[in-house]
N, C-alpha and C positions, 0 to 999 in steps of 0.2 A: 504494500500500500504506500507507494512512494513514486518519485520521479527522479531522473538523473539529467545532468547537463555538464558538459565539459568542453575543453578545447586542447589542441596541440598547436602552438604557435610556430611559425616558420623560423623565428629568430628569438634570441633572448630579449626580454622586455621588462619594464618596471613592474614589480609585484603589485603595486597599487592599481595599475591599469588592468592587470589580470584579475585582481579581486573584484574590480568594478564590472568587468565582463561577466564574471560568475554571478554577481548579484543581479545583473540585468536578465540573464538567461533564467535563473532560478525564480525570479519574480513572476515570469510568464507562466510557470507551471506550478505555482504554489498551491493551487487547488488540489493537486495530487498528494500533497503532504502539508496541510495547513498548520500542523503543530510545531514545525521548526525546520530550519535549514542548517546544513553543515557544509563546509567547503575546505579545500586544501589547494595551495598553490606551491609549485616547486620553487626552490631558491632563486633560480634564474628567470622565473616568471613565464617560462615556456609552456608549462603544463598546469591546467586547472581542472579540478574535479569537484562537482557539487551534487548535493543530494537533498531533496525535500522529503520530510517524513510525516507520517500521520499520528504517531504516538511518541510518548516520552521514551527516549533511548537511554539505557544504563549499561553497566558493564556486563549484565546478564544477557542482554539482547544484542549488544554490539553496535556502536555508532559507525556511521559512514561519513566520509571516506575512511576505510580501514586499511591499516598498514600491516605488512608481514613483520615478524619479529625482528628481522634485520633491516627493515624499511626499504628493501629492494622493490617490493611490489605494493602498489596502492590500488584499491578497488572501490568502485561504486557499482551498485547493482540494483535492479528493480525486478521483483518477481518472487516466486516461491519454489523451493526445491523440496519435493515431497519425499525423496529418499535420503534426506539429510541424516537421519538416524543411522541408516546402514552405511553411509559414506563416512560418518564420524568414526564408526567402529573400524572400518577398513583403514582409515588414515591414522588411527591411534588416538583413543579417547583422551589420554593423558596430556596430549599436546595442545589442547584447546583452551583458550582464555575465556570464551563466551559460550552462550547457548545458541547463537544465531546461525542461520543457514548461510549468511554472508561469509562468515569465517570458514565454513565448509567449502564454499566455492573458491575462496582465496587459497586455502591449503591444498585443495585438489589441483589448482593451477600450479602451485609451487611443486607439487609432486609429479604431475603428468603433463604440464604445459598445455598447449592448445587442445590436445587430445582429451583433456579433462571434461570438456563439454559433452562428449559422447557418453559420459557416465552419469550425467545429470538427468533426472526425471522430473520435469516440471516446466514452468514458464519463466523466461528470464530475458533480460537485456543487460549485458555485462560490459564494463569498461575497466581494464587493468593497465596501469602504467608500470613498465619495467624500467627502473632507473639505471640498472646496469647496462642493459642492451639499448637503452634509450628508444624504446618502442612502445606503441600503444596497441593493445589488444581489444577488439570489439567483437561481440558475439550476440546472436539472437536465437531464441528457442526454435525447436524444429518446425513449429506451425505458425510462428509469428503472433503468438498470443500477446506478448509484450512488445511494444513498439520501440524502434530505434532509428532516428533520422540523422543525416549529416549534410553539411554544406561547406564548401570551400570559399573562403574570403581572401582578401589581400593579406590579412594578418595570419591566416592559417586555417586549420580544420576545426569546425565546431560540430558538436553532436548533442542530441537531446532526445528525451522521451516524446516530445511533441514538436511539431513544425513551428508553432508560434514562438517558441523560445529561440529559434534561429533567425527569425525575421529581422531583428535589429542588426544583424551582421552580414546581410546579403548586400551585394553590390547594387542590385536593383530588384524590383518586384515586378514580375510579369508572368504570364501564363505559359506553361510548357505545352506547345502545340501538339506534340505527339501524345502527351498524356490526355489532352482535351479530346482528341479523336478516340482514345480508349474510353473516356468517360461517356461520350455520346453513344458509344457502342454498347457498353456494359453497365454504366454508372459506377465504375471503379477503374483504377489504373492498373496496367500490367507491369510485372517485373519490379525494377527499382524506381520507376518513375513516380513523381507526385505532380499535382496540378501546378505547384509552384516551381517555376524554372530555377534550376540551381540547387534545389533541395531533393535529396535522394533518400530512399529507405534501404537499410541493410536488409536483404531478403531473409525470409525464414530459413532456418537450417544452414545459415552461413556465418562465417567469421572473417575477420580481416586483421592483418598485422601490418602496422605502418610506422614510419619514422617522420620527423619534421619535413614539411614540404611535399609529402606524398598524399595522394587521395586513396581511399580504401579500394582494394581489389578483392572483392568478396570471394571466398572459397567455400564450396559446399562441403559440409561434414556429415550430412545424413540425407537419405532418400528413401521413399517408400517404393518397394518393388512388388509388382503384381505377378508374383511367381505362383501361379494357380496350383492349388493342392487338389489333385484328382484322386487321392488315395483314401480319403475319409468320407464318412457318411454325413448327411445333414444333421443327424442326431449328435454326432461327435462335435460338429461345428457349433451347434447350439449350446452344448455343455461347456465347451472351451470358452465361448463368448461369455457365458455367465460367470465363469471363474475370473476372467480378465476384467470385465466391467465392474464386478463386485469389488475386486482388489483395487481398481482405480478409484472408485468412490471412497473406499476405506482410507487410502492415503490422502485423497483430496480433503478429507475431513480432519486431517492433522492441523490443529490450530489451538492457540491459547485463548481464543475468543469464540463466541457462539457463531455457528455456521447455519445459514438457512438456504433457501432455494427459490429461484424464479419458477413459477408454474404457469405456463401459458395456456394449458389445456390440451396441448399436443402430446405425442408419444414421448419425445426426447426428454423434455424438462420434467414431465410427470414421472417417467421411469427413474430418473436420477434422484428426484425427491423421495420416491418410494424406497429406493435402495438405501439412501441416506438415513431414512427413518428406521430401516431395518438394522443398519449398522449402529445407530444410536437410538434405541427404543425408549430410553428413559428421558424424562424432562420434556420441556416444550420444544417444538420444532416449528419455526416460522416459515411460511410460504407466501409468495407475493405474485399477484396477478393484476393486470390492468384491463380496463374495459372502457368503451365509448358508449355513451347513452344515445346512440343514433340507430338503434335497431339490432336485431339478433345477429345480423351479419358482422357486427363489430363488437360483439360481447360473447366471450367464451368462458366467462367466469363460472358458469354452471358446471363445466367440465372440471375446472380446478376445484370447485367446491366438492364434487363427487370424490375426487382423490383425497382431499383434506379430511372429509368425513370418514372415509374408509380407513385412513392411516393415522388418524388422530393428530392432525396438524393444525396449527393456528394460522388461518388464512387471512391475509390483508389484501383487500381489493381496492385498487386506486381508480376512482371515477375520473375520466379525462374528458374535458370539454373543449369546444371550439375556442373559447376564450383562453384556455391554457395554451393552445396552439399559437394564437396571436401573441400572447405574453412571452412565450419561451422559445419560439422557433429561432430567433436570433442567437440565443445562448446555445442552443443545440448545435448550430452550424459552427459557432466559435469553438466549442469544445471538440467537435469532430476533427478540426484541422483542415479537412477538405470533405466535401460531400461524398457519400459512398452508400451503395447498396439499398436504396429505397427509403421510404418514409418511416420504416419501423424504428429508426433511431429516436424519433420524437416520443412515442409512447414508452420506449425503453428509458429515456431520460426521466420521464415522469414517474415510472415505477421505481427506478433507482433512487429517486428522491425520497420515496416512501421507505425503501429499504434502509437508506442511510439514517433515518430517524429511529431505527430499531436495532440493527446489527451492522457489522462492518465487513463480513465475508459471506458471499452467496454463491451457490452453484448455478451454472447455466448450461443449456443443452446444445450449444454450438458444436457443429461437427457431425451430428447424427445424420442429417440429410445428405451430406457429401460422402460419408463413409458407407451408409447402408441404403442409399437410394431413396430419398424422400421427396424429390421434386416432381411435380406433375409432368414437367416437360420430358422426363425420361419415358413416361408412359406414352406421351404424344409421339415421340421419336419411334418407339417400338410399334405403335399402332400403324404408322406409315409402313414400316418394314413388313408387318403382317399382311397389309393390303397388297403390297408389292409381291410378297411371296405367294399369296393366294392367286393373284393374277397370273404369275409366271409358272405356277404349279410346282414351286420348289419349297414350299413351306414345310413339308414333312420329309424332305430329303436330307436335311442337314441337322446340325445341333442347334436348333432354335431355342433361345431362352424363353421366348413367348410365342405361342401359336395363336392363330386367329380365333380358335374356339376358346382358349384359356383366357384371352384378354378381355372378352366380352363382359364378364361379371365385374371387372374393375374399371370399366369405362365411366361409371357413375362419378368417379373421382374428377372427371373433366367437365362436370356440369358448369362450373364457374369459369372455364377456360375456353369458351367458344371464340372470343376475340383472338386468343393465341392460335387456335386452330385455323381461323380465317387467314391470319397473317402468314402462318407457316405454309399453308397450301396455296398461297397466292402466286408462288413462283418456285421453280426448281424441284417440283414433285419427283420423288424417286431418284434423286441425285446421289452423289457420293456422300458417305457418312459425315465427313468433316464439313462439307458444304451445307448439309442439312442441319447439323447441330449449330453451325454458325448462324444459320437462318433463325433457329430457335432462340438463341441468346442475344442476337443483334437487335438492340432497341432503336438504332438509328433509323431504321426503315419507317418508323411510325411518327417521325417528327414532321413529315411533309416538307414544306419549303421554308420553315422557320430558320433552320440552321444553314449558315453560309457554306457553299460547296467546299471551299478551301479548308474549313474546319471539320469537314466530314471526309477527308482523305483517309480511307481506312486500309490502304494497301499494307502499310507496315503493321497495323493492328492485326490484320488477317494473317499475315505471315507469322507473327508471334503466336497467334491463336493456334495455328496448325502445328507449330513446333511443340506446344504444350499438349495439344490433343493427341498427337502421335508420338508422345515422349518415349524415349528408348526404354524407360522403366515400365512401360505398359505394353502388353501384348496387343497386336493389331486384330486379333480374332474377336474380341468382345467389344461391341458397341457400348454396352453398359459401363465397362471399366474405363473406356476412353472418355465418356461423358462425365462420370463421377470424378475422374482424375482431374479433368480440366477445372471443374468447380472446386475441387479440393485445393488446387494450386492458385486459384484466382479469386473466386467469390468468397471462399472461406476467410482468407486474410482480410477482405473488406468487412465482413461481418464481425471479425475479431476486433478490427479497428473500432467499430461501433460499440461492441461489448466493453472494450477497455475504456473508451472516452466517456460513454454515458454513465458507467459505474464510477469512474474516478472523478467525474464532475461533482459527485456527492460524497467523495471519500470512502467509496465502497470497493472492495476487491472482489472481482468476479473470477471464479474458477470453472474450468470446463473439463469435466472428467472424461468425456468421449475422446479428448485429445491427449491421450496417454500413449506414448509411442509403442509399448508392447501390444496394446489393443489395436492401434492403427496398422501396425505391421501384420498382425494376424488377420485382420479384416480384409486386407489386400490380397490374401491368398485364397479367400473363399470364392468358389466359382460363382459367376453371375447367375447361373441356373439355380443356385441355392438362394442367393440374396434377392433375386428379382423374378422368381418363377411365376408365370402367369401374369406378369405385369403388376403384381401387388407391391406397392411402395413399402419399404422397410419390412419386408416379409419376415426375414429371419429374426430381426429384433423383436417384432411383435409376437412371433411364435415362441421364441425362446423365453420371453418374459410375460407370457399371457396371464399368468397367475399373479403378477405384480400390479396390474392395471385394472381399473374399472372397465367393464365391457363398453361403456359409453365412449371411453377414450380409445380403447384398443380397436374397436370396430368402425370408428368414424371414417368417412371418406371425403370430408369437406374442409380439412385443415388448410388454411391459406397463409400461414405465417402470422403476422400481426397487422392486419389490414387497418388502414387509417382512412376515415371518411372525408378526406380533403375535397374530393370532387363533389360530394353531396353538399358540403358547406359552401362551396363556390356557387352552386346552383341556387342556394337560398339567398344569395346576395347580401350576406351579413358581414361580420367583422373580417372574416378571412378574405372574402371577395374585395373588400375595401383595401386590405393590406396588399394583396397581390396587384390590384388595379393601380394603386399608387406606385408600387415598385416598378412595374413594367412600363408605366407611362412616363417615368422619370427620364430626363435627358441622359443620365448615366447608363441606364438599362438599354435605351434605344440606340446608343452609340457603341455597344459592344461589338467588336469586330467579328465575333463568331455568329452573330445573328444577321440574317439576310433581310429580315423584316421585323417590325415590331410584333411583340407577342400579343396575340388576340386570345384572351381567356376563353371566350365562347367557341372559337374555332377549334381550339385544342380540346376542350371538353367534348365537343361534338364528334371528334375523331377517335375517342378512346372510351374504354369501359369505365364503370364505377371505380375499378381498382387500377386504372391506368396511372402511369408514373411520370408522364411527360411534364406536366406542370410542376410536379415536385422536383424533377431534375432541373428545370429552368429556374425555379425559385431558389433552390439550394445553391446553384451556381452563382446567381446574382447576389445573394446574401454573402456568400464566400468572397466573391470578387470585391464587394464593398469593404468587408472587414480585413481581408488579407492582402489585397492588391492595391485598392484605392487608398 
């Protein structure tokens, strides 16, 4: 529950100037640790490391920056290492000065160097200065749960937990055009890019080692390999999945404070909350849900209530209104650093606010959709393949994961996705798999003529998409594995950005038990025919844990994430309509180079469904541009 900021200057400089830079950067992320800041500057002023913290630090927990016994290494670190107990024993219990996992990371680096991060089980962003070798080590966890950004200025390299801490040190502020093309395509950026030109993110599962005057050259230290296991039965896979997920929940509950859970009403968060309650059956267990008072399509609290009643949880339901949106949307975008992954960040911000008033650590269900196949578009993609196979008479000749007959009972899931089907089948029917999935995830097609053609040059984005979709770590036989792998490498980091920023905005630490690398590595070996047989979303997860969930949650076919009634509010012509109208009518918005025409709210509303995201995408980008660029 903290944030980090630091720099490596190109040359020796005054310690006072270095201390001032640290104060500037730390001030921008103080919400991540409002209880205090600590910093260290090297004697020559070239290196500065700073840390904001959420709680009072003493000798038992270990203050940061932390130095090794000989002062060779100095560390700042944001995250949680869940196997710190086992690592302490391996490193020698008697050598430790504190009870903190920070010291575990530091001593592991002393012992094993850069390879130490492969032994860590958890979420982390790490910076370690080696005063002997005069090198800075940066590393990020396998999935990108904890953020780490960097920027190169005339003075040197700056890095931080959030982009906003780097803004004062940029040569200029402008939009990264390649990242903008990514954003209009997916509503997130690919690879190391951010929307801010000159600011980069260290990718998940990478580390970098650098000296003064150098920029990071990230090196991958972990990869998920889809080496399919054809030797075991579905029953064996289900049992092994139970063992691994239960163990992950167990270690994610290691904390000195109370741990609760988000409970959206879907399978993932509900299952994690149920397992957590099983691990900790005694005492109160707090669960948190958010709902909009705009109809049943935007209220899933009754599902959360069913779980809470069955498992003896204390459920807190946050009622979210249109006025909340008007009052808080600017803060949401500011905390996000850059818009990403749809409007779900707004209700998550509101629910996290409620969480922060009760507890400081909460479990979340991110990762379940990407690992076990929870998105409706997977069913859409296979539906097309089934039609193609039936027409060609090849449906029963090969190893089809889904057949025309088996998919029919699951098509009810697509009831709310008719606009997606219309757009998907408007062009390219029965094309190559990569082109068809690109069509499914490409949102740029729905903007019409609003976006300037030069801002929609998707050639580089498409090439990067194909490189990930056909990754060498994924077999080319399984359409399902290719689709879920792309989402795992791209959409999931964007969702984790939302998870981190919206929780940390209120001093809450969100933990994600599905993203435990032994579990992820195992899941990648499960055949698609087991995970997605018949086109049933999250089939193995629901079958393996059927006795842990109320039937209402287990059997539902209408889960849509966290839908936000923005388009309904706009049609009512109330406060939201006034907010967007004023924004888009302003001279600043009308002059954006990426727009070819002024945004007409009515024309955009007419071109999309109730759940369409185009206005959200344009609103988020405009608010971000005002706060971060202008």
